[in-house]
Z-matrix of the N, CA and C atoms (Angstrom, degrees):
N
C 1 1.447
C 2 1.384 1 112.44
N 3 1.303 2 122.47 1 157.59
C 4 1.524 3 128.47 2 -172.34
C 5 1.611 4 109.12 3 -77.25
N 6 1.390 5 111.06 4 -55.99
C 7 1.409 6 117.36 5 -179.28
C 8 1.479 7 109.68 6 -140.12
N 9 1.352 8 124.32 7 160.11
C 10 1.405 9 126.96 8 179.55
C 11 1.527 10 113.05 9 -103.31
N 12 1.229 11 113.64 10 -12.95
C 13 1.495 12 113.76 11 179.95
C 14 1.607 13 106.96 12 -173.60
N 15 1.295 14 113.91 13 167.98
C 16 1.427 15 122.42 14 -179.80
C 17 1.521 16 110.78 15 -129.40
N 18 1.320 17 117.91 16 132.29
C 19 1.505 18 120.79 17 -172.63
C 20 1.525 19 114.18 18 -68.22
N 21 1.358 20 120.00 19 -17.23
C 22 1.503 21 122.55 20 -171.43
C 23 1.482 22 102.90 21 -88.61
N 24 1.405 23 113.94 22 151.16
C 25 1.385 24 123.00 23 170.54
C 26 1.437 25 111.86 24 -129.95
N 27 1.317 26 123.20 25 149.76
C 28 1.436 27 126.76 26 176.15
C 29 1.375 28 114.80 27 -153.32
N 30 1.286 29 120.82 28 -176.72
C 31 1.482 30 124.46 29 -175.72
C 32 1.471 31 114.58 30 -66.07
N 33 1.384 32 115.44 31 -29.56
C 34 1.505 33 123.29 32 176.09
C 35 1.491 34 110.16 33 -101.37
N 36 1.301 35 118.91 34 43.33
C 37 1.517 36 121.63 35 -175.05
C 38 1.509 37 109.83 36 -58.09
N 39 1.327 38 119.44 37 -31.29
C 40 1.475 39 122.43 38 -177.65
C 41 1.485 40 114.22 39 -62.76
N 42 1.357 41 115.25 40 -30.05
C 43 1.478 42 118.91 41 178.44
C 44 1.552 43 110.90 42 -92.79
N 45 1.264 44 118.34 43 11.35
C 46 1.520 45 119.00 44 179.85
C 47 1.523 46 105.48 45 -124.54
N 48 1.382 47 126.13 46 36.77
C 49 1.316 48 128.71 47 172.52
C 50 1.514 49 110.06 48 -75.93
N 51 1.280 50 119.53 49 125.50
C 52 1.454 51 126.65 50 -169.53
C 53 1.555 52 110.94 51 -116.17
N 54 1.357 53 121.73 52 102.17
C 55 1.401 54 117.36 53 -178.17
C 56 1.575 55 106.57 54 109.96
N 57 1.311 56 114.71 55 140.76
C 58 1.458 57 118.09 56 -171.27
C 59 1.553 58 114.64 57 -82.64
N 60 1.218 59 118.83 58 -9.21
C 61 1.394 60 120.26 59 -173.56
C 62 1.512 61 116.05 60 -108.30
N 63 1.327 62 122.13 61 10.98
C 64 1.448 63 121.10 62 178.86
C 65 1.531 64 120.60 63 -62.83
N 66 1.267 65 114.22 64 -18.53
C 67 1.515 66 119.75 65 174.69
C 68 1.500 67 111.90 66 -85.24
N 69 1.278 68 118.76 67 -5.20
C 70 1.441 69 126.15 68 -175.06
C 71 1.477 70 119.09 69 -110.30
N 72 1.384 71 112.74 70 17.57
C 73 1.446 72 121.20 71 -170.98
C 74 1.718 73 109.64 72 -55.65
N 75 1.374 74 107.38 73 -46.88
C 76 1.481 75 113.06 74 -174.59
C 77 1.603 76 107.02 75 -66.77
N 78 1.298 77 122.67 76 -44.56
C 79 1.311 78 120.35 77 -174.14
C 80 1.597 79 108.02 78 -75.62
N 81 1.358 80 119.54 79 -28.32
C 82 1.414 81 121.19 80 171.05
C 83 1.514 82 112.92 81 -63.78
N 84 1.339 83 117.06 82 -37.38
C 85 1.420 84 120.19 83 -174.63
C 86 1.699 85 105.61 84 -76.18
N 87 1.317 86 113.62 85 -31.64
C 88 1.413 87 117.14 86 175.31
C 89 1.442 88 109.11 87 -64.91
N 90 1.373 89 113.93 88 -46.91
C 91 1.515 90 120.16 89 -178.26
C 92 1.536 91 110.50 90 -56.90
N 93 1.351 92 117.50 91 -35.48
C 94 1.522 93 117.49 92 178.28
C 95 1.499 94 107.43 93 -66.84
N 96 1.282 95 124.83 94 -38.90
C 97 1.430 96 130.51 95 178.84
C 98 1.589 97 109.53 96 -62.47
N 99 1.415 98 114.80 97 -44.95
C 100 1.403 99 116.28 98 -178.88
C 101 1.553 100 109.84 99 -67.61
N 102 1.234 101 117.63 100 -40.50
C 103 1.502 102 123.51 101 179.94
C 104 1.542 103 106.21 102 -61.03
N 105 1.384 104 118.88 103 -49.68
C 106 1.376 105 121.62 104 -173.61
C 107 1.514 106 114.37 105 -68.75
N 108 1.312 107 118.15 106 -33.05
C 109 1.500 108 121.85 107 -176.07
C 110 1.555 109 113.73 108 -100.42
N 111 1.280 110 119.59 109 -16.39
C 112 1.433 111 121.07 110 179.43
C 113 1.597 112 114.51 111 -133.07
N 114 1.343 113 114.98 112 -55.05
C 115 1.432 114 119.15 113 -175.28
C 116 1.503 115 114.05 114 -61.05
N 117 1.409 116 118.89 115 -46.06
C 118 1.431 117 121.33 116 -174.53
C 119 1.514 118 112.61 117 -62.15
N 120 1.407 119 115.17 118 -38.58
C 121 1.458 120 123.02 119 176.33
C 122 1.560 121 112.20 120 -54.64
N 123 1.298 122 112.18 121 -49.95
C 124 1.552 123 113.86 122 -177.51
C 125 1.479 124 109.85 123 -80.26
N 126 1.318 125 122.04 124 -26.16
C 127 1.477 126 118.48 125 169.85
C 128 1.509 127 113.68 126 -62.25
N 129 1.262 128 114.35 127 -41.55
C 130 1.489 129 119.52 128 -178.28
C 131 1.554 130 111.18 129 -66.79
N 132 1.283 131 116.84 130 -40.68
C 133 1.458 132 127.55 131 174.57
C 134 1.462 133 112.76 132 -56.38
N 135 1.364 134 116.91 133 -49.63
C 136 1.356 135 126.35 134 -178.08
C 137 1.589 136 110.63 135 -66.64
N 138 1.396 137 111.94 136 -37.80
C 139 1.465 138 112.96 137 -178.60
C 140 1.466 139 110.31 138 -69.72
N 141 1.365 140 115.45 139 -34.62
C 142 1.531 141 115.15 140 175.65
C 143 1.579 142 111.14 141 -64.61
N 144 1.286 143 118.43 142 -35.63
C 145 1.480 144 119.36 143 178.96
C 146 1.474 145 106.74 144 -69.60
N 147 1.300 146 126.43 145 -32.78
C 148 1.419 147 126.07 146 -178.98
C 149 1.538 148 105.18 147 -77.63
N 150 1.176 149 124.10 148 -35.09
C 151 1.618 150 124.08 149 -175.69
C 152 1.616 151 105.33 150 -76.46
N 153 1.313 152 115.49 151 -43.86
C 154 1.467 153 113.87 152 -165.09
C 155 1.557 154 114.93 153 -116.15
N 156 1.312 155 117.45 154 -16.90
C 157 1.500 156 118.58 155 -170.71
C 158 1.417 157 112.30 156 -130.13
N 159 1.341 158 121.04 157 34.04
C 160 1.435 159 122.52 158 165.58
C 161 1.508 160 124.69 159 81.21
N 162 1.405 161 112.00 160 6.05
C 163 1.497 162 116.48 161 -172.42
C 164 1.559 163 103.81 162 -73.67
N 165 1.372 164 116.25 163 127.39
C 166 1.420 165 121.98 164 176.16
C 167 1.445 166 109.71 165 -112.37
N 168 1.295 167 123.72 166 107.15
C 169 1.414 168 125.05 167 -172.72
C 170 1.548 169 113.08 168 -69.23
N 171 1.269 170 114.13 169 -11.15
C 172 1.491 171 114.14 170 -178.26
C 173 1.610 172 110.21 171 -100.97
N 174 1.368 173 109.89 172 8.62
C 175 1.552 174 117.16 173 178.04
C 176 1.471 175 109.11 174 -101.26
N 177 1.320 176 119.12 175 113.88
C 178 1.505 177 124.23 176 -173.85
C 179 1.590 178 107.35 177 -62.87
N 180 1.220 179 122.33 178 -29.92
C 181 1.413 180 123.56 179 178.72
C 182 1.540 181 107.98 180 -67.93
N 183 1.115 182 116.71 181 -41.38
C 184 1.592 183 126.30 182 -175.75
C 185 1.562 184 102.98 183 -70.69
N 186 1.256 185 121.43 184 -40.58
C 187 1.482 186 120.02 185 175.93
C 188 1.530 187 111.08 186 -65.16
N 189 1.283 188 113.29 187 -43.06
C 190 1.508 189 117.47 188 175.95
C 191 1.439 190 112.91 189 -58.28
N 192 1.368 191 121.02 190 -42.69
C 193 1.456 192 128.57 191 179.55
C 194 1.546 193 107.41 192 -63.55
N 195 1.342 194 118.84 193 -41.48
C 196 1.393 195 115.47 194 -179.40
C 197 1.547 196 112.37 195 -63.27
N 198 1.372 197 112.40 196 -43.03
C 199 1.446 198 113.07 197 -179.38
C 200 1.478 199 114.45 198 -66.98
N 201 1.355 200 116.04 199 -38.37
C 202 1.463 201 119.78 200 174.05
C 203 1.523 202 116.89 201 -58.74
N 204 1.377 203 115.84 202 -37.83
C 205 1.429 204 121.15 203 -179.04
C 206 1.476 205 115.87 204 -81.34
N 207 1.356 206 117.34 205 -42.33
C 208 1.488 207 117.83 206 -162.66
C 209 1.576 208 107.55 207 -120.60
N 210 1.275 209 125.96 208 -15.30
C 211 1.468 210 125.45 209 -176.20
C 212 1.549 211 112.52 210 -56.46
N 213 1.279 212 118.68 211 -43.31
C 214 1.508 213 122.31 212 174.78
C 215 1.479 214 111.76 213 -54.86
N 216 1.396 215 115.73 214 -45.72
C 217 1.510 216 118.76 215 -177.98
C 218 1.485 217 112.04 216 -71.88
N 219 1.239 218 117.54 217 -36.63
C 220 1.472 219 122.34 218 173.53
C 221 1.503 220 108.67 219 -56.69
N 222 1.190 221 117.05 220 -52.94
C 223 1.512 222 121.29 221 -179.19
C 224 1.531 223 109.83 222 -62.54
N 225 1.288 224 121.20 223 -37.06
C 226 1.474 225 122.68 224 174.72
C 227 1.565 226 108.90 225 -59.91
N 228 1.337 227 113.57 226 -47.39
C 229 1.511 228 117.14 227 -177.94
C 230 1.533 229 108.64 228 -62.00
N 231 1.317 230 119.85 229 -44.06
C 232 1.482 231 122.81 230 178.94
C 233 1.528 232 110.00 231 -62.22
N 234 1.239 233 119.22 232 -42.04
C 235 1.465 234 123.84 233 177.79
C 236 1.512 235 113.24 234 -59.61
N 237 1.432 236 113.98 235 -45.08
C 238 1.475 237 117.85 236 175.94
C 239 1.509 238 110.31 237 -63.15
N 240 1.409 239 118.23 238 -42.44
C 241 1.404 240 119.65 239 177.10
C 242 1.566 241 115.04 240 -54.25
N 243 1.450 242 110.25 241 -47.63
C 244 1.442 243 116.49 242 -172.68
C 245 1.607 244 107.68 243 -64.45
N 246 1.317 245 117.00 244 -43.98
C 247 1.395 246 122.66 245 177.54
C 248 1.425 247 114.74 246 -58.78
N 249 1.383 248 119.25 247 -44.04
C 250 1.477 249 122.62 248 177.61
C 251 1.455 250 112.02 249 -68.55
N 252 1.339 251 119.55 250 -37.18
C 253 1.399 252 124.69 251 178.92
C 254 1.509 253 110.98 252 -62.17
N 255 1.345 254 115.04 253 -44.17
C 256 1.472 255 122.35 254 -179.71
C 257 1.549 256 112.04 255 -59.88
N 258 1.312 257 119.56 256 -31.16
C 259 1.358 258 128.79 257 178.25
C 260 1.477 259 116.57 258 -84.95
N 261 1.248 260 124.20 259 -24.21
C 262 1.461 261 127.08 260 -173.12
C 263 1.516 262 111.90 261 -72.96
N 264 1.332 263 115.96 262 142.89
C 265 1.409 264 127.55 263 179.35
C 266 1.500 265 115.94 264 -70.02
N 267 1.404 266 117.66 265 124.96
C 268 1.446 267 123.03 266 178.66
C 269 1.582 268 108.85 267 -110.24
N 270 1.317 269 108.48 268 128.66
C 271 1.512 270 111.31 269 179.39
C 272 1.578 271 112.93 270 -71.18
N 273 1.279 272 116.75 271 125.52
C 274 1.382 273 122.56 272 -177.35
C 275 1.530 274 110.52 273 -115.34
N 276 1.313 275 117.31 274 126.77
C 277 1.501 276 128.71 275 177.97
C 278 1.562 277 111.61 276 -55.11
N 279 1.205 278 114.57 277 120.28
C 280 1.560 279 120.53 278 178.20
C 281 1.458 280 109.05 279 64.80
N 282 1.338 281 125.18 280 34.32
C 283 1.500 282 126.44 281 175.87
C 284 1.424 283 113.81 282 -165.33
N 285 1.277 284 118.55 283 171.14
C 286 1.450 285 121.12 284 -173.03
C 287 1.645 286 109.22 285 -74.57
N 288 1.297 287 118.05 286 154.18
C 289 1.366 288 124.19 287 174.95
C 290 1.575 289 111.72 288 -59.79
N 291 1.275 290 122.83 289 133.33
C 292 1.467 291 121.68 290 -178.34
C 293 1.478 292 108.86 291 -141.61
N 294 1.232 293 114.53 292 154.09
C 295 1.507 294 121.76 293 177.32
C 296 1.545 295 110.32 294 -88.85
N 297 1.374 296 118.38 295 158.71
C 298 1.435 297 116.41 296 -178.94
C 299 1.563 298 112.64 297 -63.08
N 300 1.324 299 114.10 298 -40.60
C 301 1.449 300 113.60 299 -178.70
C 302 1.554 301 115.15 300 -69.01
N 303 1.420 302 116.39 301 -22.50
C 304 1.378 303 118.68 302 169.90
C 305 1.381 304 115.03 303 -72.34
N 306 1.433 305 119.44 304 -41.23
C 307 1.408 306 120.51 305 176.87
C 308 1.479 307 110.68 306 -65.88
N 309 1.229 308 128.09 307 -38.79
C 310 1.417 309 134.96 308 -179.97
C 311 1.495 310 109.76 309 -57.23
N 312 1.296 311 116.62 310 -55.43
C 313 1.453 312 122.21 311 -170.32
C 314 1.581 313 110.46 312 -77.66
N 315 1.429 314 111.19 313 -44.57
C 316 1.506 315 111.87 314 -179.01
C 317 1.539 316 113.16 315 -72.92
N 318 1.268 317 125.23 316 -26.24
C 319 1.441 318 125.85 317 -177.35
C 320 1.522 319 104.57 318 -80.55
N 321 1.350 320 123.88 319 -33.28
C 322 1.398 321 123.70 320 173.28
C 323 1.654 322 111.56 321 -61.07
N 324 1.300 323 113.15 322 -38.95
C 325 1.461 324 115.24 323 173.37
C 326 1.455 325 115.15 324 -62.33
N 327 1.395 326 116.13 325 -40.02
C 328 1.487 327 122.99 326 -170.87
C 329 1.597 328 104.14 327 -81.60
N 330 1.275 329 120.38 328 -50.38
C 331 1.464 330 123.37 329 -168.29
C 332 1.498 331 113.53 330 -102.01
N 333 1.334 332 118.02 331 -7.91
C 334 1.416 333 116.27 332 -176.37
C 335 1.484 334 110.76 333 93.25
N 336 1.359 335 113.51 334 160.08
C 337 1.547 336 119.44 335 -178.41
C 338 1.574 337 110.58 336 -61.05
N 339 1.293 338 116.86 337 -37.78
C 340 1.548 339 120.21 338 -176.86
C 341 1.479 340 109.87 339 -95.10
N 342 1.303 341 126.72 340 5.93
C 343 1.383 342 123.12 341 179.01
C 344 1.550 343 112.73 342 74.58
N 345 1.430 344 107.55 343 -163.58
C 346 1.585 345 117.61 344 -176.16
C 347 1.549 346 105.21 345 -109.17
N 348 1.335 347 111.40 346 153.27
C 349 1.388 348 121.08 347 168.94
C 350 1.565 349 113.71 348 -74.40
N 351 1.231 350 116.78 349 148.89
C 352 1.518 351 117.99 350 179.50
C 353 1.576 352 103.80 351 -74.31
N 354 1.474 353 109.04 352 145.20
C 355 1.486 354 115.21 353 -179.12
C 356 1.468 355 107.02 354 -81.28
N 357 1.347 356 122.27 355 -29.48
C 358 1.455 357 123.45 356 177.70
C 359 1.474 358 110.04 357 -131.09
N 360 1.287 359 115.40 358 141.56
C 361 1.461 360 116.49 359 -179.92
C 362 1.540 361 109.12 360 -74.80
N 363 1.372 362 113.25 361 150.19
C 364 1.519 363 120.56 362 -170.79
C 365 1.476 364 102.02 363 -111.37
N 366 1.361 365 111.47 364 145.41
C 367 1.485 366 121.23 365 176.46
C 368 1.481 367 111.96 366 -74.11
N 369 1.414 368 118.52 367 164.70
C 370 1.426 369 119.95 368 178.13
C 371 1.494 370 116.82 369 -56.18
N 372 1.408 371 111.40 370 -37.56
C 373 1.474 372 117.79 371 179.79
C 374 1.517 373 109.68 372 -69.70
N 375 1.308 374 117.40 373 -37.42
C 376 1.506 375 119.65 374 -179.62
C 377 1.427 376 111.63 375 -68.18
N 378 1.423 377 119.51 376 -36.82
C 379 1.394 378 123.93 377 178.99
C 380 1.532 379 108.93 378 -66.39
N 381 1.302 380 117.60 379 -40.31
C 382 1.449 381 119.38 380 -175.92
C 383 1.510 382 116.74 381 -69.26
N 384 1.396 383 112.91 382 -25.87
C 385 1.444 384 116.13 383 177.88
C 386 1.621 385 109.75 384 -98.76
N 387 1.330 386 113.36 385 2.18
C 388 1.535 387 117.54 386 -178.04
C 389 1.539 388 108.07 387 -68.20
N 390 1.419 389 116.13 388 132.53
C 391 1.468 390 118.67 389 170.95
C 392 1.386 391 114.19 390 86.39
N 393 1.409 392 124.22 391 -2.92
C 394 1.448 393 123.16 392 178.02
C 395 1.492 394 111.09 393 -73.58
N 396 1.317 395 116.21 394 129.22
C 397 1.481 396 122.74 395 178.31
C 398 1.576 397 105.19 396 -90.80
N 399 1.321 398 114.22 397 89.36
C 400 1.458 399 117.19 398 -179.47
C 401 1.572 400 113.91 399 -64.24
N 402 1.244 401 118.49 400 -35.97
C 403 1.507 402 123.13 401 174.26
C 404 1.300 403 112.28 402 -60.73
N 405 1.519 404 116.84 403 -44.96
C 406 1.384 405 118.47 404 -178.85
C 407 1.558 406 116.26 405 -67.68
N 408 1.215 407 113.57 406 -22.95
C 409 1.527 408 119.12 407 176.33
C 410 1.560 409 111.45 408 -63.48
N 411 1.265 410 113.24 409 -18.81
C 412 1.597 411 116.49 410 -177.86
C 413 1.507 412 106.92 411 -91.68
N 414 1.217 413 128.93 412 -7.35
C 415 1.487 414 126.30 413 -168.29
C 416 1.637 415 106.19 414 -72.66
N 417 1.275 416 112.82 415 133.47
C 418 1.491 417 114.48 416 -169.30
C 419 1.618 418 109.41 417 -65.97
N 420 1.345 419 114.87 418 -39.69
C 421 1.489 420 115.17 419 -172.77
C 422 1.472 421 107.25 420 -73.02
N 423 1.382 422 121.44 421 -29.36
C 424 1.453 423 124.90 422 178.46
C 425 1.648 424 108.12 423 -70.15
N 426 1.294 425 114.08 424 -39.86
C 427 1.523 426 117.53 425 -178.35
C 428 1.503 427 106.98 426 -66.08
N 429 1.283 428 120.93 427 -38.15
C 430 1.505 429 129.06 428 -176.92
C 431 1.570 430 103.49 429 -63.38
N 432 1.318 431 118.20 430 -51.84
C 433 1.395 432 126.15 431 -175.78
C 434 1.604 433 108.08 432 -62.51
N 435 1.253 434 119.28 433 -43.58
C 436 1.427 435 119.06 434 179.18
C 437 1.561 436 114.75 435 -66.22
N 438 1.366 437 110.24 436 -38.25
C 439 1.519 438 115.81 437 174.35
C 440 1.472 439 117.53 438 -67.46
N 441 1.289 440 117.36 439 -27.27
C 442 1.363 441 122.64 440 -179.04
C 443 1.585 442 111.63 441 -84.85
N 444 1.275 443 114.48 442 -23.86
C 445 1.469 444 117.36 443 -167.17
C 446 1.564 445 112.78 444 -118.46
N 447 1.254 446 113.86 445 13.20
C 448 1.495 447 118.48 446 179.37
C 449 1.646 448 109.73 447 -143.12
N 450 1.262 449 105.75 448 144.00
C 451 1.532 450 115.23 449 -174.63
C 452 1.595 451 108.66 450 -65.05
N 453 1.396 452 111.72 451 111.78
C 454 1.445 453 117.93 452 177.63
C 455 1.546 454 113.35 453 -56.21
N 456 1.324 455 121.08 454 -19.88
C 457 1.514 456 124.31 455 -174.52
C 458 1.445 457 111.28 456 -88.83
N 459 1.343 458 116.81 457 -11.31
C 460 1.498 459 121.41 458 -175.86
C 461 1.558 460 108.94 459 -73.75
N 462 1.399 461 114.69 460 131.23
C 463 1.433 462 117.07 461 179.74
C 464 1.482 463 112.07 462 -85.73
N 465 1.363 464 117.77 463 169.71
C 466 1.354 465 128.63 464 -179.77
C 467 1.613 466 108.77 465 -65.25
N 468 1.285 467 116.91 466 146.98
C 469 1.475 468 122.80 467 -177.24
C 470 1.429 469 111.16 468 -128.53
N 471 1.275 470 117.87 469 155.80
C 472 1.521 471 125.56 470 171.30
C 473 1.529 472 109.14 471 -138.26
N 474 1.346 473 116.54 472 142.04
C 475 1.356 474 116.85 473 175.44
C 476 1.447 475 116.97 474 -93.03
N 477 1.381 476 118.25 475 -3.90
C 478 1.467 477 124.92 476 -172.31
C 479 1.499 478 106.33 477 -64.31
N 480 1.341 479 120.71 478 130.61
C 481 1.542 480 122.30 479 178.67
C 482 1.496 481 110.09 480 81.39
N 483 1.308 482 122.94 481 -2.44
C 484 1.502 483 120.22 482 -176.25
C 485 1.535 484 107.38 483 -87.14
N 486 1.386 485 120.52 484 134.26
C 487 1.345 486 119.82 485 -178.10
C 488 1.452 487 114.33 486 -80.52
N 489 1.283 488 121.24 487 -21.92
C 490 1.515 489 120.18 488 -169.87
C 491 1.637 490 107.98 489 -144.09
N 492 1.233 491 116.95 490 -158.59
C 493 1.449 492 119.88 491 -179.30
C 494 1.447 493 109.81 492 -73.19
N 495 1.474 494 115.51 493 167.09
C 496 1.490 495 114.73 494 -175.98
C 497 1.594 496 110.55 495 -70.67
N 498 1.355 497 110.67 496 156.36
C 499 1.443 498 115.30 497 -176.74
C 500 1.505 499 115.32 498 -63.12
N 501 1.314 500 116.25 499 -17.66
C 502 1.476 501 121.61 500 179.18
C 503 1.520 502 104.24 501 -133.67
N 504 1.352 503 112.42 502 124.58
C 505 1.474 504 119.46 503 172.76
C 506 1.574 505 107.67 504 -113.02
N 507 1.439 506 111.41 505 137.04
C 508 1.436 507 115.65 506 178.76
C 509 1.548 508 106.39 507 -64.46
N 510 1.316 509 117.72 508 145.06
C 511 1.427 510 124.60 509 -179.72
C 512 1.630 511 108.47 510 -155.09
N 513 1.310 512 109.06 511 129.94
C 514 1.564 513 115.81 512 171.24
C 515 1.493 514 104.57 513 -114.91
N 516 1.191 515 118.66 514 118.27
C 517 1.436 516 127.01 515 168.91
C 518 1.398 517 116.60 516 -90.63
N 519 1.345 518 118.49 517 116.46
C 520 1.515 519 122.18 518 -179.14
C 521 1.551 520 103.48 519 -124.58
N 522 1.350 521 112.51 520 107.04
C 523 1.406 522 120.20 521 175.62
C 524 1.499 523 111.45 522 -92.79
N 525 1.270 524 120.34 523 126.34
C 526 1.440 525 121.69 524 179.90
C 527 1.472 526 111.08 525 -67.05
N 528 1.334 527 118.72 526 132.45
C 529 1.502 528 123.35 527 -177.61
C 530 1.579 529 108.81 528 -72.91
N 531 1.311 530 116.16 529 148.12
C 532 1.398 531 121.43 530 -179.76
C 533 1.558 532 109.91 531 -66.07
N 534 1.280 533 116.02 532 137.43
C 535 1.472 534 122.04 533 -179.97
C 536 1.479 535 108.84 534 -74.82
N 537 1.469 536 122.20 535 131.30
C 538 1.389 537 116.37 536 -177.46
C 539 1.524 538 109.38 537 -95.54
N 540 1.326 539 119.20 538 4.94
C 541 1.468 540 121.31 539 178.36
C 542 1.522 541 113.53 540 -118.71
N 543 1.228 542 119.20 541 154.57
C 544 1.569 543 119.52 542 164.82
C 545 1.467 544 109.73 543 -82.74
N 546 1.365 545 107.54 544 -177.80
C 547 1.483 546 112.42 545 -171.01
C 548 1.516 547 113.25 546 -65.16
N 549 1.310 548 121.48 547 -41.37
C 550 1.419 549 120.34 548 174.95
C 551 1.487 550 118.81 549 -60.32
N 552 1.332 551 109.14 550 -32.75
C 553 1.503 552 112.65 551 177.21
C 554 1.582 553 113.46 552 -74.57
N 555 1.294 554 113.95 553 -36.55
C 556 1.417 555 119.36 554 172.23
C 557 1.575 556 112.23 555 -61.64
N 558 1.307 557 117.48 556 -36.13
C 559 1.490 558 121.57 557 172.30
C 560 1.442 559 110.84 558 -63.80
N 561 1.249 560 122.87 559 -42.89
C 562 1.471 561 127.82 560 179.99
C 563 1.514 562 110.79 561 -68.40
N 564 1.318 563 112.45 562 -38.03
C 565 1.477 564 112.77 563 177.27
C 566 1.528 565 111.27 564 -68.57
N 567 1.239 566 115.98 565 -35.20
C 568 1.556 567 123.35 566 -175.24
C 569 1.606 568 104.63 567 -68.61
N 570 1.346 569 115.90 568 -42.67
C 571 1.424 570 116.11 569 178.17
C 572 1.475 571 115.26 570 -64.61
N 573 1.362 572 118.47 571 -33.63
C 574 1.368 573 120.62 572 179.92
C 575 1.554 574 115.70 573 -71.66
N 576 1.316 575 118.64 574 -31.59
C 577 1.392 576 119.92 575 177.02
C 578 1.621 577 115.90 576 -104.56
N 579 1.329 578 117.73 577 3.51
C 580 1.387 579 125.88 578 -176.73
C 581 1.574 580 111.04 579 -49.10
N 582 1.334 581 124.51 580 -40.09
C 583 1.484 582 122.50 581 -175.89
C 584 1.519 583 109.79 582 -61.88
N 585 1.258 584 123.84 583 -21.93
C 586 1.371 585 123.15 584 -173.20
C 587 1.523 586 114.93 585 -115.48
N 588 1.370 587 121.03 586 8.85
C 589 1.428 588 128.72 587 177.80
C 590 1.480 589 110.16 588 -82.39
N 591 1.335 590 118.36 589 152.28
C 592 1.452 591 122.09 590 176.29
C 593 1.430 592 112.85 591 87.04
N 594 1.362 593 124.45 592 2.37
C 595 1.415 594 122.75 593 -175.85
C 596 1.469 595 107.02 594 -126.78
N 597 1.328 596 111.72 595 160.15
C 598 1.570 597 119.01 596 -172.61
C 599 1.529 598 111.07 597 -122.07
N 600 1.345 599 117.94 598 12.07
C 601 1.433 600 119.33 599 175.02
C 602 1.522 601 113.11 600 -79.52
N 603 1.255 602 113.46 601 158.97
C 604 1.563 603 123.46 602 -174.63
C 605 1.550 604 106.76 603 -54.42
N 606 1.302 605 121.05 604 -50.51
C 607 1.471 606 125.35 605 -170.40
C 608 1.505 607 109.11 606 -69.37
N 609 1.343 608 122.22 607 -41.67
C 610 1.418 609 127.24 608 -176.57
C 611 1.527 610 109.71 609 -65.74
N 612 1.444 611 112.67 610 -51.81
C 613 1.461 612 116.38 611 -179.90
C 614 1.531 613 112.33 612 -63.77
N 615 1.249 614 119.37 613 -37.72
C 616 1.428 615 123.04 614 177.20
C 617 1.556 616 113.13 615 -59.50
N 618 1.328 617 114.43 616 -56.29
C 619 1.516 618 122.75 617 179.73
C 620 1.545 619 109.44 618 -58.51
N 621 1.277 620 117.00 619 -40.62
C 622 1.469 621 117.70 620 -175.89
C 623 1.538 622 106.71 621 -70.31
N 624 1.358 623 120.53 622 -38.07
C 625 1.411 624 118.37 623 175.81
C 626 1.510 625 113.60 624 -72.90
N 627 1.265 626 124.19 625 -41.67
C 628 1.439 627 127.86 626 177.09
C 629 1.473 628 111.29 627 -54.67
N 630 1.268 629 117.52 628 -51.17
C 631 1.441 630 121.32 629 -174.42
C 632 1.563 631 113.39 630 -77.99
N 633 1.351 632 114.53 631 -32.62
C 634 1.438 633 118.74 632 172.21
C 635 1.555 634 112.22 633 -67.19
N 636 1.355 635 117.09 634 -41.29
C 637 1.401 636 121.02 635 179.83
C 638 1.540 637 108.51 636 -68.96
N 639 1.305 638 120.80 637 -41.28
C 640 1.384 639 121.54 638 175.61
C 641 1.652 640 117.12 639 -57.31
N 642 1.385 641 108.22 640 -41.33
C 643 1.451 642 114.87 641 173.62
C 644 1.569 643 112.58 642 -61.63
N 645 1.385 644 112.05 643 -45.38
C 646 1.428 645 113.88 644 -179.50
C 647 1.495 646 117.25 645 -62.36
N 648 1.364 647 112.82 646 -40.99
C 649 1.500 648 115.70 647 177.78
C 650 1.451 649 110.26 648 -66.28
N 651 1.290 650 121.46 649 -39.59
C 652 1.509 651 123.32 650 -176.50
C 653 1.585 652 106.69 651 -66.29
N 654 1.312 653 117.46 652 -43.02
C 655 1.572 654 118.86 653 -178.77
C 656 1.465 655 109.13 654 -66.59
N 657 1.382 656 121.61 655 -46.56
C 658 1.445 657 122.91 656 -172.69
C 659 1.586 658 103.64 657 -69.01
N 660 1.263 659 123.85 658 -42.15
C 661 1.436 660 121.09 659 -178.85
C 662 1.479 661 114.07 660 -65.02
N 663 1.348 662 111.77 661 -34.98
C 664 1.536 663 114.91 662 -177.74
C 665 1.534 664 109.24 663 -74.11
N 666 1.385 665 117.12 664 -31.85
C 667 1.468 666 121.28 665 174.64
C 668 1.568 667 112.22 666 -67.79
N 669 1.244 668 111.39 667 -38.65
C 670 1.624 669 115.17 668 -179.59
C 671 1.453 670 103.76 669 -70.09
N 672 1.349 671 125.02 670 -40.01
C 673 1.472 672 123.37 671 179.51
C 674 1.529 673 111.20 672 -56.52
N 675 1.366 674 112.54 673 -46.27
C 676 1.575 675 117.88 674 -177.80
C 677 1.446 676 107.00 675 -61.65
N 678 1.360 677 121.50 676 -37.38
C 679 1.428 678 122.62 677 -169.30
C 680 1.655 679 103.30 678 -75.35
N 681 1.261 680 118.17 679 -39.25
C 682 1.458 681 116.67 680 174.75
C 683 1.397 682 117.59 681 -60.45
N 684 1.511 683 112.84 682 -38.69
C 685 1.469 684 115.14 683 -179.89
C 686 1.584 685 110.19 684 -66.34
């Protein structure tokens, strides 16, 4: 994207939104925290495996092994992050600090599950500008995240007057690699690397990968030998 915000404001602010991510400030800020507290750790660990311990990111068997060994632990880390985030206190203007889980539960009791109807109808321009965190758009770490994770060539967009969904929807296709082992072999692999699973320190991840990769290479080589015979 070209820019993430514009310092000027005017009566037609909704028609002057610049950049496609202005409505996503809160989720972008949350994504920065997820990356810093979870994603970056695992990215660094996998980079070390690639540099020093034979990980080939273009090898489907290696990708399967990464998922087999570490995906449960990554999901545990993400679950812990989500639970902690839901309990953390958020500063609220003109009100007491509250946690997301408190706001969610208490406000449903007060306003009902479906919330309240608007007292006045909003114009399309007002709706497009509604909820934008203009101050958040100026945060340095958020600007850096937006620039790193969005196409800088993409133009600003507006949904005003559009009859349907955007012409281009963001999509990340992640196809699960084919498992090279049957169930018994997977159990055997799990038993071999069990002492180091469930941990995110350098030594545990390295040892789980090294022993898991050695098992995989041995099994695949043995299977190929049997086929040739």
